[in-house]
N, C-alpha and C positions, 0 to 999 in steps of 0.2 A: 604755675603747675595746675593742670586741671584736675578736676575731682576723680577722673578715670586713672589718675597717677597716684592716688591716695588710697589707703585701706579705708574701709567703712568704719564708722565711729564705734561699732560693736567690735570689730576686730581690734581697733585700738585699745578699747577699754580692756578686753580680755588679755591682750598682749601685755599691757603694763601692770594689770592687776596680777597676772601670774608671775610676771617677773619680779615684782615687789614681794609677793608671797615667798617665792623661792629664795630671794635674797634673805628675807627675814628667817626662813628655815635653816639656811646655811649658817647665819649667825647664831641661831639657837643651838644647832649641833655643835659648832666650834666653841661655844661658851661652856659646855657641859663640865669640862675639866677646870673651869675656873669659878664655879659657883659652890656655895655650901651643900652639904649632903641633903639637907631638907629642902633645898631648892631644885634638886636634880629632877625628881619625879614630876613636879609641875611643869618643868621646862620640857621634859621629854613628852608629857601629855599635850602640851601645846604644839610641839613639833609634829607629832602624829596628827593632831587635828588639822593643822595647816596642810600637811601632806595630803590628807583625804580631800581637803577643799581644793587643792591644786589639782588633784586627779578629777574631781568633778568639773572644774573649770577647764581642764584640758579637753574633756569629752565635749563640752560645749564649743569650745574653740575649734576642735577638729571638725565637728558638724558644721559650724559657721563657714569654715574654710572650704569644705566640700561644696557647700550650697552658693558660696560667694568667691568667685575667682579673684586672687590677689592681683594687684596692679603689675604690669610688666616692669622688668628691671630697666634702667636707662640703656638706650642703644649703644652709649659710649662704653658699657662694660665689655671687657674681653671675654671670649667664650670660657676661658679658665675661670674668671670671677663669677659668671653666670652658673656654671656647674658647681663651683665652690659654695655659692650662696644657696643653691638647690640642696646639695647634700648636707650642708651645715644645718639648714632648717629641718630636713628629715632626721638628722641626728638629735636636734633639740626636741623635736616632737616625740621621738623615741624615749628620751630621757624624761620628759613630762610625764609619760606613761609608765615607764619602768621603774623610776625612782620611788614614786608612791607605792606602786605595787610591791616592789621588793621590800619596802619598809613595813607595809601591812603583812606581808608573808613573815617577815622577821618577827614582828610583834605577836603574830598568830601563833608562832612556834615557841614563844617565850614560856618557860616553865611556870611562872607565877601568873600567867594570863587569867586562869580561872578565878583567882583571888583579887584580881585587880581589873575590874570591868573597864572597857575603853569607852569614853564619852567624848563626842566632839565639842571642844570648848566647854566642857563640864556641864553641858546642857542636853545633849542628845545621845543616847546609848548607841553605840556603834558596834557591829558584831565583828568577831574575829572570823577568819576564813575557816569554815567548819571542817573541811577535810583534813586541814593541818592540826587543828585542835584535838582531833580524835586519834592521832598517831601515837604509837607506843612512846612513852616518856623519853627513853634514852635516844632513839632515833630523832624524836622532836628536838631535843637539845642539839643534836648534830645539825639539823636543818636550821635551828636558830643561829648557829654560828655561820653556816653557809650563806643564808639569806642576809646576815649582818655584813658579811664580807662583800657580797654582791652590792648591797645598798651603799657601802663605802666606796667601792670602785666606781659605781655609777656616779656617786657624788664627786669624785676626782674627775671623771670624764665631764661633768657638768662645769666644773671650775674651768677646765681648759676651753670647752666649746663657748661657754658664756664670755669668757675673756676674748676669744676670737672673734665672737659676734659683735661685741662692743668695739674692739679694735678696728674691725672691718667697717663699722658704720662711721667711726670717727675718721678713719682714713679717707673714705669717700666724701665725707663732710669738709674736712680741713685740707686734705692735701689734693685730692682730685677736683675739689669744688663742685662735686655732683652729689647733691643732698639726697640721701636715701632716708635720713632721719625724719625729714619733713613729711614723708609719705605715712609716717606712723604717729605723727602729732596732729591733734585736732585743729590747732591754730596755725597761723602762717598762710602761705600762698594756697589758693584753691584753683 
């Protein structure tokens, strides 16, 4: 496989870093119901910090993708597989943007936001979204619920798309014997 068939090392690093951070954030979100009350707030704070980090890395990833054309899909892919891969990537990119934004909107509409400042990894003060924080309290509570529901629905969509993404890569790797995984790994054939 030539290097023109592989992603750049920067694209690989951003792909795997965002993937790992999103998996960690899913694990944090799913563990809220299983931790003690005193552990919930730190867990949620870390979830928010990772979400903002994913948002920043997504922006870098998007800019890199715009400036560096990805390798072509193998010629053996059917038109259906090519279209499916294209639309799945668009949906994953949309989720990398919308999940953190909906979480940030949800947090900004939280009734106790003013008394619980947001800090990234307990180090860097991070602002709430100003126009949300200045809304009348009762409407803000409604928005908090709406943005929370949107955030959860987007999370459910992520579970589905992520699973399809992994299953598709494994299908091409093991069944079709047409490795797409090697395009996103720094080692192996060049």
